C-alpha positions in Angstrom: 61.5 -152.3 78.1 62.6 -154.3 75.0 64.4 -151.2 73.6 66.1 -150.7 77.0 67.3 -154.4 77.1 68.6 -154.1 73.5 70.5 -150.9 74.4 72.0 -152.6 77.5 73.1 -155.6 75.5 74.7 -153.3 72.9 76.5 -151.3 75.5 77.7 -154.5 77.2 79.0 -155.9 73.9 80.8 -152.6 73.2 82.4 -152.5 76.7 83.5 -156.2 76.2 85.1 -155.4 72.9 86.8 -152.3 74.2 88.1 -154.3 77.2 89.4 -157.0 74.9 91.2 -154.4 72.7 92.7 -152.6 75.8 93.8 -156.0 77.2 95.5 -156.9 73.9 97.2 -153.5 73.7 98.4 -153.9 77.3 99.7 -157.4 76.7 101.5 -156.4 73.5 103.1 -153.3 75.2 104.2 -155.5 78.2 105.7 -158.1 75.8 107.4 -155.4 73.8 108.8 -153.8 76.9 110.2 -157.1 78.1 111.8 -157.9 74.8 113.3 -154.3 74.6 114.8 -154.7 78.1 116.4 -158.1 77.2 117.7 -156.7 73.9 119.2 -153.6 75.7 121.0 -155.7 78.3 122.2 -158.0 75.6 123.8 -155.2 73.5 125.1 -153.3 76.6 126.9 -156.4 77.8 129.0 -156.6 74.6 127.5 -160.0 73.8 126.1 -158.7 70.5 129.6 -157.7 69.3 131.0 -161.1 70.3 128.3 -163.0 68.5 128.8 -160.8 65.4 132.6 -161.6 65.4 132.0 -165.3 65.8 129.4 -165.3 63.1 131.7 -163.5 60.6 134.3 -166.2 61.1 132.0 -169.2 60.7 132.6 -171.4 57.6 130.0 -170.8 54.8 128.7 -174.4 55.1 127.9 -173.8 58.8 126.2 -170.5 57.9 124.1 -172.2 55.3 123.1 -174.9 57.8 121.9 -172.3 60.3 120.1 -170.3 57.6 118.3 -173.5 56.4 117.2 -174.3 60.0 116.1 -170.8 60.6 114.0 -170.6 57.5 112.4 -174.0 58.3 111.6 -173.7 62.0 111.5 -169.9 62.7 109.0 -168.5 60.3 107.6 -165.2 61.3 104.0 -166.3 60.4 104.2 -169.1 63.0 104.6 -166.6 65.8 101.1 -166.1 67.3 100.1 -162.6 68.6 99.5 -162.0 72.3 95.7 -161.7 71.5 95.7 -165.3 70.1 98.2 -166.7 72.6 96.2 -165.4 75.6 92.8 -165.6 74.0 92.0 -161.9 74.7 88.5 -161.1 73.9 87.3 -164.7 73.9 84.6 -165.8 76.3 86.4 -168.8 77.7 90.0 -169.1 76.3 91.2 -171.3 79.2 89.5 -174.1 81.0 90.5 -177.5 82.4 89.5 -180.3 80.2 88.9 -183.4 82.3 88.2 -185.8 79.4 91.6 -187.5 78.4 90.3 -188.2 74.9 89.8 -184.4 74.3 92.8 -183.3 76.4 95.5 -185.1 74.3 94.4 -183.6 70.9 94.3 -180.2 72.6 97.9 -180.7 73.8 99.1 -181.8 70.4 97.4 -178.9 68.6 98.7 -176.3 71.0 102.3 -177.5 71.0 102.3 -177.5 67.2 100.4 -174.2 66.9 102.2 -172.2 69.6 105.7 -173.9 69.3 107.4 -170.7 68.3 105.9 -168.8 71.2 106.9 -171.5 73.6 110.5 -171.5 72.2 110.7 -167.7 72.6 109.4 -168.0 76.1 112.0 -170.5 77.0 114.8 -168.4 75.4 113.7 -165.3 77.3 113.7 -167.2 80.6 117.2 -168.6 79.8 118.6 -165.2 78.8 117.2 -163.5 81.8 118.7 -166.1 84.1 122.1 -165.9 82.4 122.1 -162.1 82.7 121.7 -162.3 86.5 124.5 -164.9 86.8 127.9 -163.1 86.6 130.0 -166.4 86.6 128.0 -167.7 83.6 128.4 -164.5 81.7 132.2 -164.4 82.3 132.6 -168.0 81.4 130.6 -167.6 78.1 132.6 -164.5 77.1 135.9 -166.4 77.7 134.5 -169.4 75.7 133.5 -167.0 72.9 137.0 -165.5 72.9 138.6 -169.0 72.8 136.4 -169.9 69.8 137.4 -166.7 67.9 141.0 -167.4 68.6 140.8 -170.9 67.3 138.8 -169.9 64.2 141.3 -167.1 63.4 144.3 -169.5 64.0 142.8 -172.1 61.6 141.6 -169.9 58.9 144.3 -171.3 56.6 143.1 -174.8 57.3 145.4 -175.7 60.1 147.3 -174.5 63.2 150.5 -175.5 65.0 150.9 -175.9 68.7 154.5 -176.6 69.9 155.4 -178.1 66.5 152.2 -180.3 66.3 150.0 -179.6 63.3 146.3 -179.6 64.0 143.7 -179.4 61.2 140.8 -177.0 61.3 138.4 -180.0 61.7 140.4 -181.4 64.6 140.5 -178.0 66.3 136.7 -177.6 65.8 136.0 -181.0 67.2 138.3 -180.3 70.2 136.7 -176.9 70.9 133.2 -178.5 70.6 134.1 -181.1 73.2 135.6 -178.5 75.5 132.7 -176.1 75.0 130.2 -178.8 75.9 132.0 -179.6 79.2 132.4 -175.9 80.0 128.7 -175.1 79.2 127.5 -178.1 81.2 129.6 -176.8 84.2 128.5 -173.2 83.8 124.9 -173.6 82.8 123.7 -176.9 84.3 121.7 -175.2 87.1 120.5 -172.4 84.8 119.5 -175.0 82.1 117.5 -177.2 84.5 115.8 -174.2 86.2 114.8 -172.8 82.8 113.6 -176.2 81.6 111.5 -176.8 84.7 110.0 -173.3 84.7 109.3 -173.1 81.0 108.0 -176.7 81.0 105.6 -175.8 83.7 104.4 -172.7 81.9 104.2 -174.3 78.5 102.5 -177.4 79.9 99.9 -175.3 81.7 99.2 -173.2 78.7 99.0 -176.1 76.3 96.7 -178.0 78.7 94.4 -175.1 79.5 94.3 -173.0 76.2 91.1 -174.0 74.3 
């Protein structure tokens, strides 16, 4: 009987391990498929080429600023795998903590530990919402074209409009203000929907993930 119980326990552990591995593989495959779909739509829409052209015309100082921010906040080692993010293979990865003194440390830890996963989740939701909004796509393409035109026209440090000389700095400040207004008009509903949805998902994960 003891040998039979030990064998059953061993088989149960093996099945649990196999199930966890299969779950991790399935989650990884699903996430990879979603990212691949988003990337394919991004490239097929021509947005990739537009971004490349704008990036090529950015001042070196701006490129250095973006590069510094990227190296500081978007480190690959801070991206947690689906197995860790979902607690695959763990006995009780999610549960509701009712003690506030234990819940707050959990929230702070999860936000700092999974911040890159949460950022990518928010970005994916935003991109998917933009892709299904034709008016937002058209507006953003026109805005990108306007930026490329201004950058090209001020590559010598200034531009002239009807005899009025405008410095590159003035042109950039003007385009920034215009871009902010245009993006607020085009993306306000998308932004708030994304923030609400991602906030709910992130908040639920941070509160429940042990």
